[in-house]
All heavy atoms as a GROMACS GRO file, in nm:
protein
  569
    1PRO      N    1 -11.323  11.828  19.287
    1PRO     CA    2 -11.294  11.705  19.360
    1PRO      C    3 -11.409  11.632  19.400
    1PRO      O    4 -11.528  11.688  19.417
    1PRO     CB    5 -11.216  11.756  19.472
    1PRO     CG    6 -11.156  11.889  19.436
    1PRO     CD    7 -11.263  11.946  19.345
    2ASP      N    8 -11.396  11.502  19.430
    2ASP     CA    9 -11.512  11.418  19.468
    2ASP      C   10 -11.549  11.426  19.612
    2ASP      O   11 -11.667  11.395  19.641
    2ASP     CB   12 -11.465  11.270  19.425
    2ASP     CG   13 -11.441  11.256  19.278
    2ASP    OD1   14 -11.527  11.271  19.206
    2ASP    OD2   15 -11.317  11.223  19.253
    3ILE      N   16 -11.456  11.443  19.702
    3ILE     CA   17 -11.491  11.443  19.843
    3ILE      C   18 -11.438  11.570  19.904
    3ILE      O   19 -11.332  11.609  19.871
    3ILE     CB   20 -11.407  11.317  19.907
    3ILE    CG1   21 -11.458  11.187  19.847
    3ILE    CG2   22 -11.429  11.311  20.063
    3ILE    CD1   23 -11.383  11.065  19.886
    4PHE      N   24 -11.521  11.627  20.006
    4PHE     CA   25 -11.470  11.737  20.077
    4PHE      C   26 -11.492  11.714  20.224
    4PHE      O   27 -11.609  11.683  20.267
    4PHE     CB   28 -11.551  11.865  20.026
    4PHE     CG   29 -11.524  11.987  20.100
    4PHE    CD1   30 -11.389  12.031  20.114
    4PHE    CD2   31 -11.623  12.061  20.172
    4PHE    CE1   32 -11.362  12.137  20.186
    4PHE    CE2   33 -11.580  12.170  20.236
    4PHE     CZ   34 -11.454  12.219  20.251
    5CYS      N   35 -11.401  11.738  20.301
    5CYS     CA   36 -11.403  11.740  20.450
    5CYS      C   37 -11.399  11.880  20.486
    5CYS      O   38 -11.302  11.945  20.486
    5CYS     CB   39 -11.286  11.652  20.502
    5CYS     SG   40 -11.262  11.671  20.681
    6ALA      N   41 -11.514  11.917  20.546
    6ALA     CA   42 -11.522  12.069  20.578
    6ALA      C   43 -11.490  12.082  20.721
    6ALA      O   44 -11.567  12.154  20.793
    6ALA     CB   45 -11.672  12.110  20.539
    7HIS      N   46 -11.385  12.029  20.760
    7HIS     CA   47 -11.324  12.056  20.896
    7HIS      C   48 -11.195  12.118  20.886
    7HIS      O   49 -11.097  12.048  20.844
    7HIS     CB   50 -11.313  11.919  20.957
    7HIS     CG   51 -11.274  11.924  21.104
    7HIS    ND1   52 -11.365  11.956  21.213
    7HIS    CD2   53 -11.157  11.910  21.167
    7HIS    CE1   54 -11.289  11.963  21.319
    7HIS    NE2   55 -11.169  11.933  21.291
    8PRO      N   56 -11.182  12.246  20.912
    8PRO     CA   57 -11.043  12.313  20.910
    8PRO      C   58 -10.956  12.256  21.018
    8PRO      O   59 -10.998  12.236  21.133
    8PRO     CB   60 -11.074  12.466  20.928
    8PRO     CG   61 -11.206  12.465  20.995
    8PRO     CD   62 -11.283  12.337  20.958
    9LEU      N   63 -10.825  12.237  20.981
    9LEU     CA   64 -10.725  12.195  21.078
    9LEU      C   65 -10.597  12.281  21.059
    9LEU      O   66 -10.549  12.287  20.937
    9LEU     CB   67 -10.696  12.052  21.061
    9LEU     CG   68 -10.795  11.944  21.122
    9LEU    CD1   69 -10.760  11.800  21.070
    9LEU    CD2   70 -10.801  11.962  21.269
   10GLY      N   71 -10.554  12.325  21.164
   10GLY     CA   72 -10.418  12.406  21.140
   10GLY      C   73 -10.449  12.525  21.050
   10GLY      O   74 -10.538  12.595  21.064
   11GLU      N   75 -10.364  12.535  20.951
   11GLU     CA   76 -10.370  12.642  20.844
   11GLU      C   77 -10.459  12.605  20.726
   11GLU      O   78 -10.476  12.689  20.640
   11GLU     CB   79 -10.225  12.678  20.794
   11GLU     CG   80 -10.144  12.730  20.904
   11GLU     CD   81 -10.004  12.776  20.852
   11GLU    OE1   82  -9.980  12.773  20.730
   11GLU    OE2   83  -9.921  12.812  20.942
   12CYS      N   84 -10.504  12.478  20.727
   12CYS     CA   85 -10.590  12.431  20.615
   12CYS      C   86 -10.732  12.461  20.643
   12CYS      O   87 -10.790  12.441  20.754
   12CYS     CB   88 -10.569  12.284  20.583
   12CYS     SG   89 -10.413  12.235  20.535
   13HIS      N   90 -10.802  12.505  20.546
   13HIS     CA   91 -10.952  12.545  20.547
   13HIS      C   92 -11.033  12.423  20.550
   13HIS      O   93 -11.160  12.423  20.582
   13HIS     CB   94 -10.999  12.638  20.447
   13HIS     CG   95 -10.928  12.771  20.460
   13HIS    ND1   96 -10.900  12.835  20.571
   13HIS    CD2   97 -10.857  12.840  20.362
   13HIS    CE1   98 -10.842  12.951  20.553
   13HIS    NE2   99 -10.806  12.946  20.424
   14GLY      N  100 -10.974  12.305  20.504
   14GLY     CA  101 -11.049  12.178  20.477
   14GLY      C  102 -10.970  12.089  20.379
   14GLY      O  103 -10.865  12.127  20.336
   15LEU      N  104 -11.022  11.970  20.357
   15LEU     CA  105 -10.957  11.873  20.266
   15LEU      C  106 -11.037  11.839  20.147
   15LEU      O  107 -11.163  11.804  20.186
   15LEU     CB  108 -10.915  11.749  20.358
   15LEU     CG  109 -10.878  11.639  20.272
   15LEU    CD1  110 -10.732  11.661  20.210
   15LEU    CD2  111 -10.861  11.507  20.367
   16PHE      N  112 -10.987  11.847  20.038
   16PHE     CA  113 -11.056  11.793  19.909
   16PHE      C  114 -10.978  11.676  19.866
   16PHE      O  115 -10.864  11.673  19.876
   16PHE     CB  116 -11.051  11.903  19.800
   16PHE     CG  117 -11.150  12.006  19.822
   16PHE    CD1  118 -11.114  12.130  19.872
   16PHE    CD2  119 -11.286  12.000  19.770
   16PHE    CE1  120 -11.212  12.236  19.890
   16PHE    CE2  121 -11.379  12.106  19.784
   16PHE     CZ  122 -11.332  12.218  19.847
   17ILE      N  123 -11.056  11.572  19.815
   17ILE     CA  124 -10.996  11.458  19.761
   17ILE      C  125 -11.046  11.433  19.624
   17ILE      O  126 -11.175  11.421  19.611
   17ILE     CB  127 -11.018  11.336  19.850
   17ILE    CG1  128 -10.952  11.348  19.985
   17ILE    CG2  129 -10.974  11.203  19.775
   17ILE    CD1  130 -10.974  11.233  20.072
   18GLU      N  131 -10.962  11.434  19.524
   18GLU     CA  132 -10.997  11.390  19.387
   18GLU      C  133 -10.968  11.232  19.379
   18GLU      O  134 -10.859  11.189  19.397
   18GLU     CB  135 -10.910  11.468  19.288
   18GLU     CG  136 -10.934  11.422  19.146
   18GLU     CD  137 -11.078  11.435  19.099
   18GLU    OE1  138 -11.149  11.542  19.134
   18GLU    OE2  139 -11.136  11.359  19.021
   19LEU      N  140 -11.074  11.166  19.364
   19LEU     CA  141 -11.068  11.025  19.360
   19LEU      C  142 -11.055  10.959  19.222
   19LEU      O  143 -11.138  11.000  19.138
   19LEU     CB  144 -11.184  10.959  19.431
   19LEU     CG  145 -11.183  10.814  19.473
   19LEU    CD1  146 -11.058  10.775  19.559
   19LEU    CD2  147 -11.311  10.780  19.541
   20LYS      N  148 -10.943  10.890  19.196
   20LYS     CA  149 -10.922  10.826  19.057
   20LYS      C  150 -10.914  10.684  19.070
   20LYS      O  151 -10.882  10.622  19.184
   20LYS     CB  152 -10.793  10.881  19.005
   20LYS     CG  153 -10.799  11.033  18.980
   20LYS     CD  154 -10.895  11.056  18.864
   20LYS     CE  155 -10.911  11.191  18.823
   20LYS     NZ  156 -11.016  11.221  18.733
   21ARG      N  157 -10.932  10.620  18.968
   21ARG     CA  158 -10.928  10.469  18.956
   21ARG      C  159 -10.784  10.428  18.969
   21ARG      O  160 -10.692  10.480  18.899
   21ARG     CB  161 -10.991  10.423  18.822
   21ARG     CG  162 -10.964  10.275  18.796
   21ARG     CD  163 -11.019  10.227  18.655
   21ARG     NE  164 -10.933  10.280  18.560
   21ARG     CZ  165 -10.954  10.348  18.460
   21ARG    NH1  166 -11.077  10.390  18.428
   21ARG    NH2  167 -10.862  10.393  18.375
   22PRO      N  168 -10.755  10.323  19.054
   22PRO     CA  169 -10.615  10.278  19.058
   22PRO      C  170 -10.576  10.188  18.945
   22PRO      O  171 -10.672  10.134  18.882
   22PRO     CB  172 -10.610  10.194  19.196
   22PRO     CG  173 -10.754  10.151  19.213
   22PRO     CD  174 -10.843  10.266  19.152
   23ALA      N  175 -10.454  10.166  18.910
   23ALA     CA  176 -10.417  10.076  18.812
   23ALA      C  177 -10.436   9.933  18.859
   23ALA      O  178 -10.395   9.882  18.959
   23ALA     CB  179 -10.270  10.104  18.772
   24VAL      N  180 -10.519   9.852  18.784
   24VAL     CA  181 -10.547   9.715  18.811
   24VAL      C  182 -10.548   9.640  18.685
   24VAL      O  183 -10.608   9.685  18.589
   24VAL     CB  184 -10.668   9.696  18.893
   24VAL    CG1  185 -10.652   9.753  19.037
   24VAL    CG2  186 -10.790   9.761  18.830
   25LYS      N  187 -10.503   9.504  18.698
   25LYS     CA  188 -10.505   9.419  18.582
   25LYS      C  189 -10.490   9.470  18.456
   25LYS      O  190 -10.566   9.448  18.358
   25LYS     CB  191 -10.644   9.344  18.603
   25LYS     CG  192 -10.672   9.269  18.722
   25LYS     CD  193 -10.797   9.203  18.726
   25LYS     CE  194 -10.821   9.127  18.859
   25LYS     NZ  195 -10.951   9.068  18.872
   26GLY      N  196 -10.375   9.537  18.434
   26GLY     CA  197 -10.340   9.601  18.315
   26GLY      C  198 -10.421   9.730  18.269
   26GLY      O  199 -10.386   9.782  18.166
   27ARG      N  200 -10.507   9.770  18.353
   27ARG     CA  201 -10.592   9.904  18.321
   27ARG      C  202 -10.506  10.003  18.383
   27ARG      O  203 -10.466   9.997  18.501
   27ARG     CB  204 -10.724   9.887  18.369
   27ARG     CG  205 -10.807   9.790  18.310
   27ARG     CD  206 -10.956   9.788  18.361
   27ARG     NE  207 -11.009   9.924  18.356
   27ARG     CZ  208 -11.128   9.953  18.402
   27ARG    NH1  209 -11.202   9.856  18.477
   27ARG    NH2  210 -11.177  10.071  18.397
   28PRO      N  211 -10.489  10.116  18.310
   28PRO     CA  212 -10.405  10.232  18.361
   28PRO      C  213 -10.490  10.305  18.477
   28PRO      O  214 -10.603  10.290  18.468
   28PRO     CB  215 -10.380  10.318  18.236
   28PRO     CG  216 -10.489  10.280  18.144
   28PRO     CD  217 -10.524  10.142  18.166
   29LYS      N  218 -10.409  10.373  18.556
   29LYS     CA  219 -10.476  10.444  18.664
   29LYS      C  220 -10.548  10.565  18.597
   29LYS      O  221 -10.521  10.601  18.480
   29LYS     CB  222 -10.384  10.491  18.764
   29LYS     CG  223 -10.274  10.600  18.724
   29LYS     CD  224 -10.172  10.629  18.836
   29LYS     CE  225 -10.080  10.722  18.788
   29LYS     NZ  226  -9.985  10.762  18.902
   30GLY      N  227 -10.643  10.623  18.665
   30GLY     CA  228 -10.730  10.732  18.624
   30GLY      C  229 -10.632  10.858  18.599
   30GLY      O  230 -10.524  10.865  18.662
   31ILE      N  231 -10.678  10.948  18.522
   31ILE     CA  232 -10.588  11.066  18.474
   31ILE      C  233 -10.671  11.188  18.530
   31ILE      O  234 -10.792  11.207  18.517
   31ILE     CB  235 -10.569  11.072  18.325
   31ILE    CG1  236 -10.497  10.952  18.283
   31ILE    CG2  237 -10.502  11.201  18.289
   31ILE    CD1  238 -10.492  10.940  18.131
   32VAL      N  239 -10.583  11.281  18.589
   32VAL     CA  240 -10.634  11.402  18.641
   32VAL      C  241 -10.648  11.503  18.503
   32VAL      O  242 -10.551  11.516  18.439
   32VAL     CB  243 -10.549  11.478  18.742
   32VAL    CG1  244 -10.599  11.611  18.781
   32VAL    CG2  245 -10.536  11.370  18.862
   33SER      N  246 -10.758  11.549  18.483
   33SER     CA  247 -10.774  11.631  18.363
   33SER      C  248 -10.725  11.769  18.378
   33SER      O  249 -10.693  11.813  18.492
   33SER     CB  250 -10.930  11.646  18.322
   33SER     OG  251 -10.998  11.731  18.424
   34PRO      N  252 -10.694  11.842  18.266
   34PRO     CA  253 -10.640  11.978  18.288
   34PRO      C  254 -10.735  12.070  18.364
   34PRO      O  255 -10.686  12.153  18.451
   34PRO     CB  256 -10.633  12.029  18.143
   34PRO     CG  257 -10.614  11.905  18.056
   34PRO     CD  258 -10.692  11.801  18.134
   35ALA      N  259 -10.864  12.053  18.349
   35ALA     CA  260 -10.958  12.143  18.429
   35ALA      C  261 -10.951  12.100  18.578
   35ALA      O  262 -10.955  12.185  18.664
   35ALA     CB  263 -11.103  12.112  18.375
   36GLN      N  264 -10.936  11.966  18.606
   36GLN     CA  265 -10.912  11.928  18.745
   36GLN      C  266 -10.789  11.982  18.804
   36GLN      O  267 -10.790  12.024  18.922
   36GLN     CB  268 -10.923  11.779  18.761
   36GLN     CG  269 -11.057  11.732  18.729
   36GLN     CD  270 -11.054  11.574  18.717
   36GLN    OE1  271 -10.966  11.507  18.660
   36GLN    NE2  272 -11.174  11.505  18.758
   37LYS      N  273 -10.682  11.979  18.726
   37LYS     CA  274 -10.554  12.026  18.775
   37LYS      C  275 -10.558  12.184  18.806
   37LYS      O  276 -10.506  12.238  18.902
   37LYS     CB  277 -10.444  12.017  18.673
   37LYS     CG  278 -10.398  11.864  18.654
   37LYS     CD  279 -10.298  11.848  18.556
   37LYS     CE  280 -10.247  11.705  18.526
   37LYS     NZ  281 -10.170  11.688  18.428
   38GLU      N  282 -10.643  12.256  18.723
   38GLU     CA  283 -10.654  12.403  18.741
   38GLU      C  284 -10.732  12.414  18.874
   38GLU      O  285 -10.703  12.510  18.958
   38GLU     CB  286 -10.732  12.459  18.625
   38GLU     CG  287 -10.747  12.600  18.642
   38GLU     CD  288 -10.821  12.672  18.526
   38GLU    OE1  289 -10.829  12.597  18.414
   38GLU    OE2  290 -10.848  12.793  18.524
   39MET      N  291 -10.840  12.337  18.889
   39MET     CA  292 -10.919  12.353  19.017
   39MET      C  293 -10.845  12.329  19.134
   39MET      O  294 -10.848  12.392  19.249
   39MET     CB  295 -11.053  12.270  19.012
   39MET     CG  296 -11.132  12.278  19.128
   39MET     SD  297 -11.190  12.451  19.178
   39MET     CE  298 -11.300  12.474  19.037
   40ILE      N  299 -10.755  12.215  19.135
   40ILE     CA  300 -10.678  12.179  19.247
   40ILE      C  301 -10.586  12.296  19.282
   40ILE      O  302 -10.564  12.332  19.394
   40ILE     CB  303 -10.591  12.055  19.209
   40ILE    CG1  304 -10.688  11.939  19.208
   40ILE    CG2  305 -10.481  12.030  19.303
   40ILE    CD1  306 -10.640  11.806  19.155
   41SER      N  307 -10.523  12.357  19.181
   41SER     CA  308 -10.433  12.469  19.201
   41SER      C  309 -10.513  12.592  19.272
   41SER      O  310 -10.460  12.650  19.366
   41SER     CB  311 -10.376  12.520  19.071
   41SER     OG  312 -10.292  12.625  19.096
   42ILE      N  313 -10.628  12.610  19.221
   42ILE     CA  314 -10.704  12.723  19.280
   42ILE      C  315 -10.737  12.694  19.421
   42ILE      O  316 -10.727  12.781  19.516
   42ILE     CB  317 -10.837  12.753  19.200
   42ILE    CG1  318 -10.803  12.814  19.056
   42ILE    CG2  319 -10.937  12.841  19.277
   42ILE    CD1  320 -10.925  12.808  18.962
   43LEU      N  321 -10.782  12.573  19.454
   43LEU     CA  322 -10.817  12.537  19.592
   43LEU      C  323 -10.697  12.550  19.684
   43LEU      O  324 -10.712  12.595  19.794
   43LEU     CB  325 -10.882  12.398  19.592
   43LEU     CG  326 -11.011  12.377  19.535
   43LEU    CD1  327 -11.057  12.241  19.523
   43LEU    CD2  328 -11.128  12.455  19.609
   44ARG      N  329 -10.578  12.502  19.644
   44ARG     CA  330 -10.466  12.509  19.718
   44ARG      C  331 -10.419  12.663  19.748
   44ARG      O  332 -10.384  12.690  19.857
   44ARG     CB  333 -10.348  12.444  19.652
   44ARG     CG  334 -10.355  12.284  19.660
   44ARG     CD  335 -10.253  12.198  19.598
   44ARG     NE  336 -10.265  12.061  19.619
   44ARG     CZ  337 -10.208  11.978  19.542
   44ARG    NH1  338 -10.139  12.005  19.428
   44ARG    NH2  339 -10.229  11.841  19.573
   45GLU      N  340 -10.432  12.742  19.646
   45GLU     CA  341 -10.403  12.887  19.665
   45GLU      C  342 -10.497  12.948  19.767
   45GLU      O  343 -10.473  13.042  19.833
   45GLU     CB  344 -10.426  12.959  19.533
   45GLU     CG  345 -10.306  12.933  19.437
   45GLU     CD  346 -10.335  12.987  19.296
   45GLU    OE1  347 -10.431  13.068  19.282
   45GLU    OE2  348 -10.262  12.959  19.199
   46GLN      N  349 -10.614  12.899  19.781
   46GLN     CA  350 -10.714  12.940  19.869
   46GLN      C  351 -10.703  12.884  20.024
   46GLN      O  352 -10.779  12.921  20.112
   46GLN     CB  353 -10.857  12.910  19.824
   46GLN     CG  354 -10.898  12.994  19.692
   46GLN     CD  355 -10.888  13.134  19.715
   46GLN    OE1  356 -10.930  13.191  19.809
   46GLN    NE2  357 -10.836  13.208  19.621
   47GLY      N  358 -10.609  12.800  20.037
   47GLY     CA  359 -10.570  12.751  20.167
   47GLY      C  360 -10.625  12.606  20.198
   47GLY      O  361 -10.633  12.571  20.314
   48TYR      N  362 -10.675  12.538  20.097
   48TYR     CA  363 -10.733  12.406  20.113
   48TYR      C  364 -10.625  12.294  20.088
   48TYR      O  365 -10.529  12.329  20.009
   48TYR     CB  366 -10.850  12.376  20.027
   48TYR     CG  367 -10.977  12.458  20.059
   48TYR    CD1  368 -10.996  12.578  20.000
   48TYR    CD2  369 -11.058  12.414  20.165
   48TYR    CE1  370 -11.098  12.652  20.034
   48TYR    CE2  371 -11.161  12.485  20.193
   48TYR     CZ  372 -11.187  12.619  20.128
   48TYR     OH  373 -11.296  12.691  20.163
   49ARG      N  374 -10.625  12.200  20.154
   49ARG     CA  375 -10.542  12.080  20.130
   49ARG      C  376 -10.612  12.006  20.016
   49ARG      O  377 -10.732  11.975  20.030
   49ARG     CB  378 -10.516  11.998  20.252
   49ARG     CG  379 -10.422  11.869  20.210
   49ARG     CD  380 -10.372  11.807  20.342
   49ARG     NE  381 -10.319  11.692  20.304
   49ARG     CZ  382 -10.259  11.610  20.400
   49ARG    NH1  383 -10.277  11.634  20.529
   49ARG    NH2  384 -10.203  11.498  20.368
   50VAL      N  385 -10.540  11.960  19.921
   50VAL     CA  386 -10.604  11.888  19.806
   50VAL      C  387 -10.515  11.764  19.771
   50VAL      O  388 -10.386  11.775  19.769
   50VAL     CB  389 -10.622  11.966  19.684
   50VAL    CG1  390 -10.689  11.886  19.573
   50VAL    CG2  391 -10.695  12.091  19.703
   51GLU      N  392 -10.570  11.648  19.770
   51GLU     CA  393 -10.503  11.517  19.749
   51GLU      C  394 -10.567  11.453  19.623
   51GLU      O  395 -10.700  11.444  19.616
   51GLU     CB  396 -10.506  11.427  19.860
   51GLU     CG  397 -10.441  11.476  19.993
   51GLU     CD  398 -10.287  11.493  19.969
   51GLU    OE1  399 -10.224  11.432  19.886
   51GLU    OE2  400 -10.234  11.585  20.054
   52VAL      N  401 -10.478  11.400  19.548
   52VAL     CA  402 -10.533  11.308  19.434
   52VAL      C  403 -10.517  11.165  19.491
   52VAL      O  404 -10.389  11.129  19.508
   52VAL     CB  405 -10.469  11.325  19.299
   52VAL    CG1  406 -10.506  11.234  19.197
   52VAL    CG2  407 -10.494  11.473  19.256
   53CYS      N  408 -10.613  11.081  19.500
   53CYS     CA  409 -10.596  10.947  19.545
   53CYS      C  410 -10.649  10.845  19.455
   53CYS      O  411 -10.746  10.865  19.382
   53CYS     CB  412 -10.679  10.934  19.679
   53CYS     SG  413 -10.626  11.048  19.816
   54TYR      N  414 -10.560  10.746  19.441
   54TYR     CA  415 -10.596  10.636  19.337
   54TYR      C  416 -10.643  10.517  19.428
   54TYR      O  417 -10.581  10.440  19.470
   54TYR     CB  418 -10.462  10.600  19.271
   54TYR     CG  419 -10.421  10.715  19.179
   54TYR    CD1  420 -10.339  10.810  19.219
   54TYR    CD2  421 -10.480  10.725  19.050
   54TYR    CE1  422 -10.298  10.924  19.150
   54TYR    CE2  423 -10.442  10.844  18.975
   54TYR     CZ  424 -10.341  10.933  19.025
   54TYR     OH  425 -10.311  11.043  18.947
   55GLY      N  426 -10.783  10.516  19.440
   55GLY     CA  427 -10.848  10.414  19.510
   55GLY      C  428 -10.893  10.450  19.652
   55GLY      O  429 -10.846  10.545  19.710
   56LEU      N  430 -10.970  10.371  19.700
   56LEU     CA  431 -11.034  10.395  19.838
   56LEU      C  432 -10.924  10.399  19.945
   56LEU      O  433 -10.935  10.477  20.034
   56LEU     CB  434 -11.139  10.290  19.869
   56LEU     CG  435 -11.217  10.300  20.000
   56LEU    CD1  436 -11.285  10.435  20.013
   56LEU    CD2  437 -11.310  10.191  20.020
   57GLU      N  438 -10.823  10.308  19.943
   57GLU     CA  439 -10.720  10.291  20.040
   57GLU      C  440 -10.646  10.429  20.059
   57GLU      O  441 -10.618  10.479  20.170
   57GLU     CB  442 -10.624  10.179  20.021
   57GLU     CG  443 -10.533  10.150  20.131
   57GLU     CD  444 -10.454  10.023  20.121
   57GLU    OE1  445 -10.492   9.943  20.036
   57GLU    OE2  446 -10.348  10.017  20.187
   58GLU      N  447 -10.600  10.483  19.940
   58GLU     CA  448 -10.532  10.596  19.941
   58GLU      C  449 -10.617  10.719  19.998
   58GLU      O  450 -10.570  10.811  20.075
   58GLU     CB  451 -10.483  10.642  19.807
   58GLU     CG  452 -10.363  10.567  19.759
   58GLU     CD  453 -10.297  10.617  19.632
   58GLU    OE1  454 -10.318  10.740  19.599
   58GLU    OE2  455 -10.229  10.548  19.569
   59ALA      N  456 -10.754  10.717  19.964
   59ALA     CA  457 -10.840  10.821  20.020
   59ALA      C  458 -10.857  10.819  20.158
   59ALA      O  459 -10.853  10.912  20.233
   59ALA     CB  460 -10.973  10.813  19.943
   60LEU      N  461 -10.871  10.692  20.209
   60LEU     CA  462 -10.884  10.676  20.357
   60LEU      C  463 -10.748  10.717  20.429
   60LEU      O  464 -10.763  10.782  20.533
   60LEU     CB  465 -10.917  10.523  20.388
   60LEU     CG  466 -10.915  10.489  20.539
   60LEU    CD1  467 -11.027  10.579  20.612
   60LEU    CD2  468 -10.952  10.342  20.546
   61ASN      N  469 -10.638  10.683  20.374
   61ASN     CA  470 -10.517  10.713  20.437
   61ASN      C  471 -10.498  10.883  20.433
   61ASN      O  472 -10.444  10.928  20.529
   61ASN     CB  473 -10.391  10.655  20.363
   61ASN     CG  474 -10.379  10.508  20.390
   61ASN    OD1  475 -10.429  10.458  20.492
   61ASN    ND2  476 -10.325  10.427  20.299
   62ALA      N  477 -10.544  10.934  20.316
   62ALA     CA  478 -10.527  11.090  20.319
   62ALA      C  479 -10.617  11.147  20.430
   62ALA      O  480 -10.588  11.248  20.502
   62ALA     CB  481 -10.580  11.143  20.193
   63LEU      N  482 -10.742  11.100  20.456
   63LEU     CA  483 -10.828  11.143  20.558
   63LEU      C  484 -10.770  11.124  20.698
   63LEU      O  485 -10.771  11.205  20.783
   63LEU     CB  486 -10.966  11.073  20.552
   63LEU     CG  487 -11.064  11.112  20.441
   63LEU    CD1  488 -11.172  11.022  20.424
   63LEU    CD2  489 -11.109  11.261  20.481
   64LEU      N  490 -10.718  11.000  20.727
   64LEU     CA  491 -10.649  10.966  20.850
   64LEU      C  492 -10.532  11.054  20.875
   64LEU      O  493 -10.518  11.104  20.995
   64LEU     CB  494 -10.611  10.824  20.855
   64LEU     CG  495 -10.723  10.724  20.862
   64LEU    CD1  496 -10.674  10.577  20.841
   64LEU    CD2  497 -10.828  10.740  20.979
   65GLU      N  498 -10.451  11.082  20.777
   65GLU     CA  499 -10.333  11.165  20.789
   65GLU      C  500 -10.377  11.314  20.819
   65GLU      O  501 -10.323  11.372  20.910
   65GLU     CB  502 -10.251  11.161  20.664
   65GLU     CG  503 -10.125  11.249  20.669
   65GLU     CD  504 -10.042  11.258  20.542
   65GLU    OE1  505 -10.052  11.164  20.469
   65GLU    OE2  506  -9.980  11.360  20.523
   66TYR      N  507 -10.484  11.355  20.748
   66TYR     CA  508 -10.527  11.491  20.769
   66TYR      C  509 -10.585  11.514  20.918
   66TYR      O  510 -10.550  11.616  20.979
   66TYR     CB  511 -10.650  11.528  20.672
   66TYR     CG  512 -10.707  11.662  20.686
   66TYR    CD1  513 -10.634  11.772  20.640
   66TYR    CD2  514 -10.833  11.677  20.744
   66TYR    CE1  515 -10.688  11.895  20.653
   66TYR    CE2  516 -10.872  11.814  20.754
   66TYR     CZ  517 -10.810  11.919  20.707
   66TYR     OH  518 -10.860  12.048  20.720
   67TRP      N  519 -10.649  11.415  20.964
   67TRP     CA  520 -10.704  11.416  21.106
   67TRP      C  521 -10.597  11.375  21.194
   67TRP      O  522 -10.628  11.367  21.329
   67TRP     CB  523 -10.822  11.332  21.117
   67TRP     CG  524 -10.938  11.392  21.048
   67TRP    CD1  525 -10.976  11.522  21.036
   67TRP    CD2  526 -11.047  11.317  20.984
   67TRP    NE1  527 -11.084  11.526  20.964
   67TRP    CE2  528 -11.143  11.413  20.929
   67TRP    CE3  529 -11.072  11.181  20.958
   67TRP    CZ2  530 -11.250  11.370  20.859
   67TRP    CZ3  531 -11.180  11.148  20.889
   67TRP    CH2  532 -11.273  11.236  20.840
   68ASN      N  533 -10.481  11.336  21.154
   68ASN     CA  534 -10.369  11.292  21.243
   68ASN      C  535 -10.416  11.172  21.332
   68ASN      O  536 -10.391  11.173  21.450
   68ASN     CB  537 -10.316  11.409  21.328
   68ASN     CG  538 -10.179  11.372  21.392
   68ASN    OD1  539 -10.106  11.296  21.330
   68ASN    ND2  540 -10.148  11.433  21.497
   69ILE      N  541 -10.474  11.076  21.263
   69ILE     CA  542 -10.523  10.945  21.329
   69ILE      C  543 -10.421  10.834  21.290
   69ILE      O  544 -10.398  10.810  21.176
   69ILE     CB  545 -10.668  10.924  21.303
   69ILE    CG1  546 -10.758  11.034  21.336
   69ILE    CG2  547 -10.697  10.789  21.341
   69ILE    CD1  548 -10.905  11.018  21.293
   70THR      N  549 -10.375  10.763  21.379
   70THR     CA  550 -10.295  10.645  21.356
   70THR      C  551 -10.378  10.518  21.391
   70THR      O  552 -10.428  10.518  21.505
   70THR     CB  553 -10.158  10.647  21.444
   70THR    OG1  554 -10.095  10.779  21.416
   70THR    CG2  555 -10.071  10.534  21.404
   71ILE      N  556 -10.375  10.424  21.310
   71ILE     CA  557 -10.454  10.296  21.338
   71ILE      C  558 -10.337  10.186  21.347
   71ILE      O  559 -10.256  10.177  21.254
   71ILE     CB  560 -10.545  10.265  21.215
   71ILE    CG1  561 -10.654  10.362  21.211
   71ILE    CG2  562 -10.605  10.122  21.252
   71ILE    CD1  563 -10.755  10.336  21.099
   72SER      N  564 -10.343  10.117  21.454
   72SER     CA  565 -10.239  10.022  21.481
   72SER      C  566 -10.283   9.883  21.430
   72SER      O  567 -10.398   9.851  21.434
   72SER     CB  568 -10.211  10.004  21.622
   72SER     OG  569 -10.188  10.128  21.683
   0.00000   0.00000   0.00000
């Protein structure tokens, strides 16, 4: 994954984010490769939270949700 938050919360050892290109202007969204899917599975089995995010906004939302932060 592209981003790692090394801050354990609750039962999670940390948060990994696999960042993919969002679908824009007729271009398809990024694809998670088989190797990435396998690594995501391994990390989840080890107690990490792993999110696949399509674009910066989804990644930011995943971080805020992980830290239980609400922005009004």
